[in-house]
C-alpha positions as CSV (number, residue, x, y, z in Angstrom):
1,M,8.5,155.6,70.8
2,P,8.2,152.3,68.7
3,P,11.7,150.6,68.4
4,K,13.8,151.8,65.3
5,R,13.7,148.2,63.8
6,L,9.7,148.9,63.1
7,R,10.5,151.8,60.9
8,A,11.3,150.2,57.7
9,P,8.2,147.7,57.6
10,A,6.2,150.8,58.7
11,E,7.3,152.6,55.8
12,T,6.8,149.5,53.2
13,A,3.2,149.2,54.8
14,V,2.2,153.1,54.4
15,R,4.2,154.1,51.4
16,K,4.5,150.9,49.3
17,C,1.2,148.6,49.9
18,M,-1.1,151.5,50.9
19,R,0.4,154.3,49.0
20,L,-1.0,156.9,51.3
21,Q,-1.4,160.2,49.7
22,S,-1.1,163.9,51.7
23,T,-4.7,164.7,50.8
24,E,-6.2,161.4,52.3
25,S,-7.1,160.4,55.9
26,C,-5.4,157.4,57.7
27,L,-6.8,155.3,60.5
28,I,-4.7,153.2,62.5
29,V,-6.7,150.5,64.5
30,T,-5.0,148.6,67.2
31,D,-4.8,147.3,70.8
32,H,-2.5,147.4,73.9
33,K,-0.9,144.1,72.9
34,R,0.1,145.6,69.2
35,Q,0.5,149.1,70.5
36,Q,4.2,149.5,69.3
37,I,3.4,148.3,65.6
38,G,0.3,150.6,65.6
39,E,2.5,153.4,66.7
40,S,5.2,152.8,64.2
41,L,2.3,152.9,61.3
42,Y,1.0,156.1,62.8
43,E,4.5,157.8,62.9
44,V,5.0,157.1,59.2
45,A,1.4,157.9,58.4
46,N,1.6,161.5,60.3
47,E,4.5,162.0,58.2
48,R,2.6,161.5,55.0
49,T,-1.0,163.3,56.0
50,D,-2.1,165.6,58.6
51,D,-5.2,163.6,58.8
52,A,-3.8,160.6,60.6
53,S,-5.3,159.3,63.6
54,I,-4.9,155.8,66.0
55,V,-7.7,154.3,68.0
56,R,-7.0,151.6,70.6
57,Y,-9.4,149.3,71.9
58,P,-9.1,145.9,74.2
59,P,-8.3,142.7,72.3
60,G,-11.3,140.9,71.4
61,N,-11.9,137.1,72.5
62,Q,-11.8,135.4,69.3
63,H,-11.0,136.3,65.5
64,G,-13.8,137.8,63.5
65,E,-15.3,139.6,66.6
66,E,-16.9,142.9,65.7
67,P,-14.8,145.9,67.1
68,P,-16.6,148.7,69.4
69,A,-19.2,150.7,67.3
70,A,-17.3,153.6,67.5
71,V,-14.2,152.0,65.9
72,S,-16.3,150.7,63.0
73,A,-17.6,154.0,62.4
74,A,-14.1,155.6,62.1
75,M,-13.1,152.8,59.8
76,R,-16.0,153.5,57.5
77,N,-15.0,157.3,57.7
78,A,-11.4,156.9,56.5
79,D,-9.6,156.9,53.2
80,V,-7.1,154.1,54.3
81,V,-7.1,151.9,57.5
82,L,-4.4,149.9,58.8
83,A,-5.3,147.3,61.6
84,P,-2.4,145.7,63.5
85,T,-4.6,143.8,65.9
86,T,-4.4,140.8,68.2
87,K,-7.7,139.2,66.9
88,S,-8.5,139.4,63.3
89,L,-10.7,142.1,62.0
90,S,-10.5,140.8,58.4
91,H,-13.6,138.9,58.4
92,T,-16.1,141.4,60.1
93,R,-18.8,143.5,59.1
94,A,-16.7,146.7,60.2
95,R,-14.1,145.8,57.8
96,S,-16.3,145.0,54.8
97,D,-18.3,148.1,55.6
98,A,-15.5,150.1,55.5
99,N,-14.4,148.6,51.9
100,E,-18.0,149.2,50.8
101,A,-17.6,152.8,51.9
102,G,-14.5,153.3,49.6
103,A,-11.8,152.7,52.4
104,R,-8.4,151.0,51.3
105,V,-8.0,148.5,54.2
106,A,-4.9,146.4,55.6
107,T,-5.6,143.9,58.1
108,L,-2.4,142.7,60.3
109,P,-4.4,140.0,62.7
110,G,-2.0,138.7,65.4
111,I,1.0,140.3,64.0
112,T,4.1,140.2,66.1
113,E,7.1,142.2,65.6
114,E,9.0,139.4,64.5
115,V,6.5,138.9,61.7
116,F,6.0,142.5,61.2
117,V,9.8,142.9,60.3
118,T,10.3,139.6,58.4
119,G,7.0,139.6,56.6
120,L,7.0,143.4,55.1
121,D,10.7,142.6,54.1
122,A,9.4,141.4,51.0
123,N,9.1,142.2,47.1
124,Y,5.5,143.0,46.7
125,S,5.9,143.1,43.2
126,E,7.2,139.7,42.8
127,I,4.3,138.4,45.4
128,K,1.4,140.2,42.9
129,Q,3.1,138.4,40.1
130,R,3.0,135.0,41.7
131,C,-0.5,135.7,42.5
132,K,-1.4,136.6,39.0
133,E,0.1,133.1,37.9
134,I,-1.8,131.1,40.4
135,Y,-5.2,132.8,39.6
136,Q,-4.7,132.3,35.9
137,Q,-4.4,128.7,36.6
138,V,-7.4,128.3,38.8
139,S,-9.8,130.9,37.7
140,G,-13.0,129.2,36.3
141,A,-12.3,125.9,37.6
142,G,-15.2,123.7,38.2
143,N,-13.6,121.7,41.2
144,V,-10.0,121.9,42.9
145,R,-8.6,119.1,44.5
146,V,-6.1,119.1,47.6
147,Q,-4.1,115.9,48.3
148,T,-1.1,115.2,50.6
149,D,0.7,112.0,51.6
150,L,-0.5,112.5,55.3
151,G,-4.2,112.0,54.3
152,T,-5.6,115.1,52.7
153,D,-8.0,114.4,50.0
154,I,-10.7,117.1,49.7
155,V,-12.4,118.4,46.8
156,F,-13.7,122.1,46.6
157,R,-16.3,123.5,44.1
158,P,-16.2,127.0,43.6
159,G,-19.6,127.2,42.1
160,D,-20.1,130.9,40.8
161,R,-17.9,132.2,43.6
162,E,-14.8,134.2,42.5
163,W,-11.0,133.7,43.4
164,K,-9.6,136.7,45.1
165,Q,-5.7,137.8,45.1
166,D,-4.3,139.2,48.2
167,T,-1.1,140.8,46.8
168,G,-0.4,143.4,49.5
169,I,-0.9,146.2,47.0
170,V,-4.0,148.2,48.3
171,H,-4.1,151.4,45.8
172,E,-7.8,151.5,44.6
173,A,-10.7,152.4,46.7
174,G,-12.7,149.4,48.3
175,E,-9.6,147.1,48.1
176,M,-8.3,145.2,51.2
177,S,-5.5,142.9,51.9
178,N,-3.6,141.1,54.8
179,L,-0.4,142.4,55.5
180,P,2.0,140.3,55.2
181,A,0.4,139.4,52.0
182,G,0.8,136.6,49.5
183,E,-2.1,134.3,48.5
184,V,-4.9,133.4,45.9
185,F,-8.0,132.5,48.0
186,L,-11.7,131.4,47.5
187,S,-14.7,130.9,49.4
188,P,-16.2,127.6,47.9
189,E,-19.8,126.8,47.3
190,T,-19.3,123.5,48.7
191,A,-17.0,120.8,49.7
192,N,-16.4,117.1,50.7
193,G,-13.4,115.2,52.0
194,T,-10.8,115.2,54.3
195,F,-8.1,117.6,55.3
196,V,-5.1,117.0,57.6
197,V,-3.2,120.1,58.9
198,D,0.3,119.7,59.8
199,G,1.5,123.1,59.7
200,T,0.2,125.9,61.6
201,M,-3.3,126.5,63.4
202,M,-4.9,128.2,66.4
203,P,-5.0,127.8,69.3
204,H,-1.8,125.6,68.8
205,G,0.2,127.8,66.7
206,L,2.9,125.7,64.8
207,L,2.3,121.9,65.2
208,E,5.2,119.7,66.6
209,E,6.7,117.3,64.2
210,E,4.6,114.3,63.5
211,Q,1.4,116.3,65.2
212,T,-1.5,116.5,62.6
213,L,-5.1,117.8,63.1
214,E,-7.8,115.9,61.1
215,F,-10.8,117.4,59.7
216,E,-13.8,115.5,58.0
217,V,-16.0,117.6,55.5
218,D,-19.5,116.9,54.2
219,D,-21.3,118.9,51.9
220,G,-19.5,122.1,53.0
221,Y,-19.6,121.6,56.8
222,V,-17.0,120.2,58.9
223,T,-18.4,117.2,60.7
224,E,-15.5,115.7,62.7
225,V,-12.6,117.4,64.2
226,S,-10.1,115.0,66.0
227,D,-8.4,117.9,68.0
228,A,-10.1,118.9,71.4
229,A,-8.8,122.3,71.3
230,V,-10.1,123.3,68.0
231,R,-13.1,121.5,68.7
232,E,-13.8,123.6,71.6
233,E,-13.3,126.9,70.0
234,L,-15.8,125.8,67.2
235,E,-18.4,124.5,69.9
236,A,-18.4,128.1,71.4
237,A,-19.0,129.8,68.2
238,A,-21.5,127.3,67.4
239,D,-23.5,128.2,70.9
240,E,-24.0,131.5,69.0
241,V,-24.6,130.7,65.3
242,G,-25.1,127.0,65.3
243,Q,-24.1,125.0,62.1
244,D,-22.5,128.3,60.6
245,A,-19.6,128.0,62.9
246,Y,-18.5,124.6,61.0
247,N,-18.6,126.1,57.6
248,L,-16.0,125.3,55.3
249,A,-15.1,128.7,54.8
250,E,-11.9,129.0,52.6
251,L,-9.2,127.3,50.4
252,G,-6.1,129.5,50.0
253,I,-3.0,129.0,48.1
254,G,0.4,130.7,49.5
255,T,2.3,132.8,47.2
256,N,5.2,134.4,49.0
257,V,8.2,133.1,48.2
258,G,10.0,135.2,50.8
259,V,8.7,133.0,53.7
260,T,11.2,130.2,53.9
261,E,9.7,128.5,57.0
262,L,6.9,128.1,59.2
263,I,7.2,130.0,62.5
264,G,3.6,129.5,64.0
265,S,2.0,132.6,62.8
266,V,-1.2,132.0,61.0
267,L,-0.8,135.4,59.4
268,L,2.5,134.7,57.7
269,D,2.4,131.0,57.3
270,E,-0.6,130.9,55.4
271,K,1.2,133.2,52.7
272,A,4.2,130.7,52.6
273,A,4.6,129.6,48.6
274,G,4.2,125.9,48.6
275,T,1.3,125.6,51.1
276,V,-2.3,125.5,51.1
277,H,-4.6,126.6,53.9
278,I,-8.2,125.7,54.5
279,A,-10.6,127.5,57.0
280,I,-13.5,126.8,59.1
281,G,-16.3,129.6,59.9
282,D,-16.9,133.0,58.6
283,D,-16.8,133.6,55.0
284,H,-19.2,136.5,54.3
285,A,-16.1,139.0,54.0
286,I,-14.3,136.9,51.2
287,G,-17.2,136.2,49.0
288,G,-19.3,133.8,50.9
289,D,-22.8,134.2,52.8
290,T,-22.0,132.8,56.2
291,E,-21.3,135.1,59.1
292,A,-19.8,133.5,62.1
293,P,-17.8,134.9,64.9
294,I,-15.1,132.6,64.3
295,H,-12.5,132.0,61.1
296,L,-9.8,129.2,61.7
297,D,-7.2,128.7,59.4
298,G,-5.1,125.5,59.1
299,V,-1.8,125.4,57.1
300,I,-1.1,122.4,54.9
301,R,2.5,121.6,53.9
302,D,3.6,119.9,50.6
303,P,0.0,119.5,48.7
304,T,-0.6,118.4,45.4
305,V,-3.3,120.9,43.9
306,S,-5.4,119.5,40.8
307,V,-7.8,121.8,38.9
308,D,-10.4,119.8,37.1
309,G,-8.2,116.8,36.8
310,E,-4.9,118.9,35.9
311,R,-2.2,119.3,38.5
312,I,-1.2,122.8,38.8
313,E,2.1,124.3,39.4
314,L,2.5,126.0,42.8
315,P,5.4,128.4,43.5
316,S,8.5,126.6,45.6
317,G,8.4,127.3,49.0
318,V,8.8,125.7,52.4
């Protein structure tokens, strides 16, 4: 039986975020490292519908790795999917296929009990409003420039690609969200410049004070990486897909004002209001055209964001 403290966030996820109905099927996808969270979600889902099930498989080796074929098939056949897993299913064909089949999907990649309790204790109506405010400022932008005092200076060109809102409210067929939620994001057509991560990035987690990771970007690809550990992960992915592993995949703007400090969980920290995050690797599941077995997000504190030369207002946060 899962701990009692997981009950409230599980109810938020199932009842409020997903709004699971008695006539719907619900699938919980998890692994043995996230089993308690998976079981807490299943417990609540089983009270809402007679068609609730839970599947568990060994954790993948890296974020974005496809789950077993049987799990993918089960996801496609469910009305609602909740996926608390060690490695992210957000940027997988299994997740996008489930959405295309009409499933409402929430992924909880790398979720811990601490993040589950903290991140789901949020006002998702407020998060939705913050997302709307940012979306209105960036939608239709010709270019977006991100700068920081630590040396970040990078320009993104969205092209014809659409900004998306991760509100945590997943009530319509085919929608998806991370949980915890709270960001407006884009897979840009191209980008050029430098970005310096000073918040959270795997495989490190929360960076130490004054520790930074620097990346050079040329024509939409990362060309230089200052950190050996990150470089090793990208090289491993490049052994499978070549240059696509270095694709500049995402620009995201955090909108969750309930996150008051970074704790080392990319899932939660990238949602923190007042931050941006930039990702490398796969983007096919968020509006891009690159498929890669990796998606690495780096969280950047205290950015200045300008849209077509005009600075925009970010929600106050960490």
